C-alpha positions as CSV (number, residue, x, y, z in Angstrom):
1,K,87.9,193.9,166.0
2,K,87.0,195.0,162.5
3,L,83.5,196.1,163.4
4,F,85.1,198.4,166.2
5,Y,87.4,199.9,163.8
6,T,84.8,200.6,161.3
7,A,82.8,202.3,163.6
8,A,85.7,204.5,165.1
9,A,86.6,205.1,161.6
10,H,83.0,206.6,160.8
11,A,83.1,208.8,164.3
12,E,86.5,210.1,163.2
13,M,84.9,211.4,159.9
14,V,82.2,212.6,161.3
15,E,84.6,214.7,163.7
16,T,86.9,215.7,160.7
17,A,84.2,216.5,158.2
18,K,84.2,220.4,158.9
19,G,87.5,220.8,157.7
20,Y,86.0,219.5,154.5
21,G,83.3,221.9,154.3
22,L,80.6,219.8,156.1
23,D,79.0,221.1,159.1
24,L,77.7,218.0,160.8
25,P,76.0,217.8,164.1
26,H,77.5,216.0,166.8
27,V,76.3,212.3,166.8
28,P,76.1,210.4,169.9
29,F,77.1,206.7,169.9
30,D,74.7,203.9,170.7
31,W,76.6,201.4,172.4
32,E,73.6,199.2,173.4
33,G,72.4,199.1,169.7
34,F,76.1,198.8,168.4
35,K,76.6,196.0,170.7
36,E,73.3,194.2,169.5
37,R,74.2,194.4,166.0
38,R,78.1,193.4,166.6
39,D,76.7,190.2,168.6
40,A,74.2,189.4,165.8
41,Y,77.0,189.6,163.1
42,I,79.4,187.5,164.9
43,E,76.6,184.6,165.6
44,R,75.7,184.9,161.8
45,L,79.7,184.4,161.1
46,N,79.8,181.7,163.5
47,G,77.1,180.0,161.8
48,I,78.4,180.1,158.3
49,Y,81.6,178.8,159.7
50,K,79.9,175.8,161.4
51,G,77.9,175.2,158.5
52,N,80.9,175.0,156.0
53,L,82.8,172.7,158.5
54,A,79.9,170.5,158.7
55,K,79.5,170.3,154.8
56,A,83.4,169.5,154.9
57,E,82.8,166.5,157.3
58,V,84.6,168.2,160.2
59,E,84.0,166.4,163.4
60,H,83.2,169.0,166.2
61,I,84.4,168.4,169.7
62,E,83.6,170.8,172.3
63,G,85.2,170.8,175.7
64,F,88.6,171.6,177.3
65,G,91.6,170.2,175.9
66,K,95.2,170.1,175.4
67,L,97.4,169.3,172.5
68,V,99.4,165.9,173.1
69,D,101.7,166.1,169.8
70,K,101.4,167.7,166.2
71,K,98.7,165.1,165.2
72,T,96.8,164.5,168.6
73,V,94.6,166.3,170.9
74,E,93.0,165.4,174.2
75,V,89.4,166.8,174.6
76,N,88.0,165.8,177.9
77,G,89.9,162.5,178.4
78,R,89.3,161.7,174.7
79,R,92.4,161.3,172.5
80,V,91.9,162.1,168.8
81,T,94.4,161.9,166.0
82,A,94.3,163.7,163.0
83,E,96.1,164.9,159.7
84,N,94.8,168.3,160.6
85,I,93.5,169.8,163.9
86,L,91.6,172.9,163.9
87,I,91.3,174.7,167.3
């Protein structure tokens, strides 16, 4: 979301620059390039999050699940109870 906002803000600045004495040419938007950079950024952030969770000795359970109560989650038929559950 932040990346889309920033890209839109830059595009708007290019469009409004003429009002501030800057005569800039039209700059086309490179969607494919933006998407590649966005995906790489998100992958990098996910790696940082996973690394930090691993350092904190957080157990990672991947699958489909449901909340059973405020301290229990059931994932792929396995019930896990913990003081803190991060989804």
